[in-house]
C-alpha positions as CSV (number, residue, x, y, z in Angstrom):
1,X,0.0,0.0,0.0
2,X,1.3,3.5,-0.8
3,X,1.8,6.0,2.0
4,X,-1.1,8.3,2.7
5,X,-3.4,6.4,0.3
6,X,-6.5,4.5,1.4
7,X,-8.5,1.8,-0.3
8,X,-11.8,2.9,-1.9
9,X,-14.5,1.4,-4.1
10,X,-16.6,3.4,-6.6
11,X,-19.8,2.2,-8.2
12,X,-21.4,4.3,-10.9
13,X,-24.3,4.4,-13.4
14,X,-23.4,6.0,-16.8
15,X,-25.6,7.2,-19.6
16,X,-23.6,5.7,-22.5
17,X,-21.2,2.8,-23.0
18,X,-18.2,5.2,-23.5
19,X,-18.9,7.3,-20.4
20,X,-16.8,5.0,-18.2
21,X,-13.7,6.7,-19.6
22,X,-14.9,9.8,-17.8
23,X,-14.6,8.0,-14.5
24,X,-11.2,6.6,-15.4
25,X,-10.0,10.0,-16.4
26,X,-11.3,11.6,-13.1
27,X,-9.5,8.9,-11.1
28,X,-6.3,9.6,-13.0
29,X,-6.7,13.3,-12.4
30,X,-6.7,12.9,-8.7
31,X,-3.7,10.5,-8.8
32,X,-5.6,7.4,-7.9
33,X,-4.2,3.9,-8.6
34,X,-6.9,1.5,-10.0
35,X,-6.4,-1.9,-8.4
36,X,-9.4,-3.7,-9.8
37,X,-11.9,-3.0,-12.5
38,X,-15.3,-4.7,-12.4
39,X,-17.5,-5.7,-15.3
40,X,-19.1,-2.8,-17.2
41,X,-22.6,-3.8,-18.4
42,X,-25.9,-2.4,-19.5
43,X,-28.7,-2.7,-17.0
44,X,-32.4,-1.8,-16.9
45,X,-33.2,0.6,-14.0
46,X,-36.0,-0.2,-11.6
47,X,-37.1,3.5,-11.9
48,X,-36.1,6.4,-14.1
49,X,-32.9,8.2,-13.0
50,X,-32.5,11.6,-14.7
51,X,-35.2,10.4,-17.2
52,X,-33.1,7.4,-18.1
53,X,-34.5,3.8,-17.8
54,X,-31.3,2.0,-19.1
55,X,-27.8,2.7,-17.8
56,X,-24.3,1.2,-17.8
57,X,-23.1,0.0,-14.4
58,X,-19.5,-0.2,-13.5
59,X,-17.2,-0.2,-10.5
60,X,-13.5,0.2,-9.6
61,X,-11.4,-0.5,-6.6
62,X,-8.7,2.1,-6.2
63,X,-6.1,3.7,-3.9
64,X,-6.3,7.5,-3.4
65,X,-5.5,10.1,-0.8
66,X,-8.5,10.9,1.4
67,X,-8.5,14.6,0.7
68,X,-8.9,14.0,-3.1
69,X,-12.2,12.0,-2.7
70,X,-14.3,15.2,-2.3
71,X,-12.8,16.5,-5.6
72,X,-13.7,13.2,-7.3
73,X,-17.3,13.3,-5.9
74,X,-17.8,16.9,-7.2
75,X,-16.5,16.1,-10.7
76,X,-18.9,13.0,-11.0
77,X,-21.9,14.7,-9.3
78,X,-21.9,17.6,-11.8
79,X,-21.2,15.5,-14.9
80,X,-24.1,14.9,-17.3
81,X,-22.7,11.6,-18.4
82,X,-22.7,10.0,-14.9
83,X,-26.3,9.4,-13.5
84,X,-25.3,8.2,-10.0
85,X,-22.0,7.4,-8.2
86,X,-21.1,6.0,-4.8
87,X,-17.7,6.0,-3.2
88,X,-17.1,3.8,-0.1
89,X,-14.2,2.5,1.9
90,X,-14.8,-1.3,1.9
91,X,-14.7,-3.2,5.2
92,X,-11.5,-5.2,5.8
93,X,-11.5,-8.6,4.4
94,X,-11.4,-11.6,6.7
95,X,-8.8,-14.2,6.0
96,X,-10.1,-17.4,4.3
97,X,-10.9,-20.2,6.7
98,X,-8.2,-22.8,7.0
99,X,-8.8,-26.2,5.5
100,X,-6.6,-28.2,7.9
101,X,-7.0,-28.5,11.6
102,X,-4.1,-28.8,13.8
103,X,-4.2,-31.5,16.5
104,X,-4.5,-30.2,20.1
105,X,-1.6,-31.0,22.5
106,X,-2.2,-34.3,24.2
107,X,-4.6,-35.7,21.6
108,X,-3.9,-38.2,18.9
109,X,-2.6,-36.9,15.7
110,X,-5.3,-38.5,13.5
111,X,-8.9,-37.7,14.0
112,X,-11.1,-40.6,15.1
113,X,-13.1,-42.2,12.2
114,X,-16.9,-42.8,12.7
115,X,-18.3,-45.8,10.8
116,X,-21.6,-45.2,9.1
117,X,-24.0,-48.1,8.8
118,X,-24.4,-49.8,5.4
119,X,-27.4,-48.8,3.3
120,X,-29.0,-52.3,3.5
121,X,-28.1,-52.8,7.2
122,X,-31.0,-52.4,9.6
123,X,-30.6,-50.3,12.7
124,X,-32.2,-51.5,15.8
125,X,-34.1,-49.0,17.9
126,X,-33.5,-49.1,21.6
127,X,-36.3,-50.7,23.7
128,X,-38.5,-48.2,25.5
129,X,-37.9,-47.9,29.3
130,X,-41.0,-48.5,31.4
131,X,-41.8,-45.6,33.6
132,X,-42.5,-46.3,37.3
133,X,-45.6,-44.7,38.6
134,X,-45.6,-43.6,42.2
135,X,-49.4,-43.5,42.6
136,X,-50.9,-46.2,44.8
137,X,-53.0,-48.9,43.1
138,X,-56.8,-48.3,43.3
139,X,-59.2,-51.1,44.2
140,X,-62.0,-51.2,41.7
141,X,-64.6,-52.4,44.3
142,X,-63.8,-49.5,46.6
143,X,-64.0,-47.1,43.7
144,X,-67.5,-48.4,42.7
145,X,-68.7,-48.0,46.3
146,X,-67.5,-44.4,46.4
147,X,-69.2,-43.6,43.1
148,X,-72.5,-45.1,44.2
149,X,-72.4,-43.0,47.4
150,X,-71.8,-39.9,45.4
151,X,-74.6,-40.6,43.0
152,X,-77.2,-41.3,45.7
């Protein structure tokens, strides 16, 4: 990275196919270094922007000094060829996750393998455990007598 320069991203909508050169020239005028250029393609707009329903979308990643960004925004804002533009500082990228895992001290070097059952092999379900009830058993004769007393 160059001293004093920060990483930025610009996205823009242009009226015509050749108008991306205006953005490239504006970046060169402020002394920006283009690090990545995205695809430049025609898109249909969801709603009219400056009476246009079709525009060309493009984006660049670039390095520039922070005080030059306001100049770039002013040039693009007042240009008839550029419908909209947005300049951001992208968030830092996280490193890609590592594919290999290191063994923890005190553990075996190779991970344990788990065997899967064969496709035609039947798996036995565990037998259900009978629950013990703590309620006392009720004598049916006593229950019938109580019911008869209540009914009378």
